[in-house]
N, C-alpha and C positions, 0 to 999 in steps of 0.2 A: 487316928481316932477322930471322927467327925465332930465338929463343934455345933452345938445346938444354938440356933439363932432365932430371934423373933421374926414374925412375918414382916414383910416390907410395908412400911407406912409412908404416906406422902409427906413431903417436907411441909412443915407448918410455919408460916410466916406470921408476923404480928399484924400485918395488913392482909385482909382476906377479901377477895373478890370472887364470889361464886359464879363461875361461868358454866359449870356443869353440875347437875344434881347428883347426889350419891347413887341413886338408881341408875342414872345414865352412865356413871363411872363404872358401876358393876356390869352393865350391859356392854360397855366398850371392852372391858377386860374379858368377858366371856366371848365376845366376837373375835377378839385377838387370839385367844386360845384355840378357837375353832379354826381360824385361818392357819395357825401354826400346825395344827393336827391334821387338817383335811386337805389344805392347799399346799402348804409347805413353803420353804424359802430356798431360792437357788443360791448355791455356794460353788462358784467356779474355781474350786481349789481341791485337788485330790487329798491334800493333807487334812483339810477341814472335813471333807466327806469321811475320811478314815476315822477321824476323832469322833465324829457324831455316831458312826456305825459302831465303834468300840464302846460307846456309852448307851447303846440301845435304841438310837433313833432309826427310823425307817429311811434308808438312803437309796435313791435311784441314781447309780453312777452314770447312766447314759444321759439323763436329763439334768443331772447335778442338783436335783431337788431333794431336800431333807424335810421330812415330816416329824415334828417334835411332839411327843405325847405331853399332855398338860402336866402330868406328874414330874416329868423331866424338867419342864420349864419352871415349875414351882420350886423344885429342889435346887435348881441353879440359882434362882432369885434369892432363895433362903441362904445361899452360901456367900453372897457378895457382901462387902463391908457396908455398914449402915451410913458411914460418912466418908468423904474424900477430902483430902487437903490438897487444894489446887495451888500450883505456883510456888510451892515451898522450896523446891530444889531446882528451879529453872536455871540458876547460875551454873550448875554442873553441866548444862548442855549449851553453854555459851550465851544465854539470854541474860539480860540485865533486869 
C-alpha cells in the first residue's frame, strides 16, 4: 500500500541567503524536467535500464539513454524520506 507523502520542500535554515529567486527556482525545475523527458540520462548498466523499462521509462538499450516522464520523476521524489540521519551507524562499517 503506497504511503501518501507531502511534496518535497527545500531545507529551511535559520540563516537565509537568497541566491536565486522563487521564479528562477521554478524555471530551473521545469528545465530539469524537460531535460529528463526529452534528452534523457545515460545509464551504462543493463540492470538499471531494465528497472527503468519495467517502471515505464522510455529506454534505448543501444545508446543506454533513459528518458523519464515528469510524472515518474515527481512520483519518485514523493516517495523518498523527508529527512536523512547521517553518520548514525558508521561504526558498523568500521568507521569511528
